[in-house]
C-alpha positions, 0 to 999 in steps of 0.5 A: 476537534475529533482525533481519528486513529487508523490502523491496518493489517494484511492478514486476519491473523494479526491485530491491530492492537499494538498500532493503537496502543503505541498511538495511545501510549504517544499521548494521542487521544483517540476519539475514533479508531477504524481499522482494516484487517486483513487488507493489503497495503497495496489495496488504495485507501479509498478502496479499504472498507474502514479507511472510507468510513473514516473519509465519510466521517472526518471533518475539516479541523480534524486529524488522522493519526496513523503509527507508521506511514506504510499503514496509510499505503505500501504505494507512494503514489496513493499515500501522497494522493490520500494526504494530499485529499485529507490536507484539501479537506483540511484534515490534518494526517500525523504519523507518530513514527516519523516523530509525529510529522504532520504530513500536511504542513510544509515539512511533513510534505516535504518529508512525505515527497522524499520518502515517495521518491526513495520508495519509487527509486526502490521499486525501479530498482527492484523491476530492473533486478527482475528484468535482468534476472529474467534476461539472465535466465532466458540466456541460459535457456531456461524456460520462462513461465508455466510448464505446458499443459500439452507435449509437443507430440499432443500440440502436433496431433491437435494441429493436425485434427484442426486441419483435417476438420 
């Protein structure tokens, strides 16, 4: 059965070559290589051009190998859904940086769930810190948002003209 490798980098100035090399040096014989260049990890996997092509080509019994979990995505829910969809199709998902863990096997599913829970907690903490910072700034009288494009006098003039017709 075929082994598919997948790499992703966020900018066109980066390359996936190190990801591919890391997998090959670890002993993964890659039959096919798909890479998305200039695509953020926040873009759902199914919406990435090369990952979509990979999904069209990969068959039950075959394996998808990635160097690191974040190459599949940065959104824990999307990564879980992607792995679940692939597992449902009979495709193994192996992450080299996690000791070659197969995320479709029972231990791999547990590992993915724990990593996703930690990622979700970190995201929630970031939201809390951001909201606390905004509340503090507002309490200190700082203006939030963009600087107005008009002055108070201009706004008064505009309203007066609107009322005058």
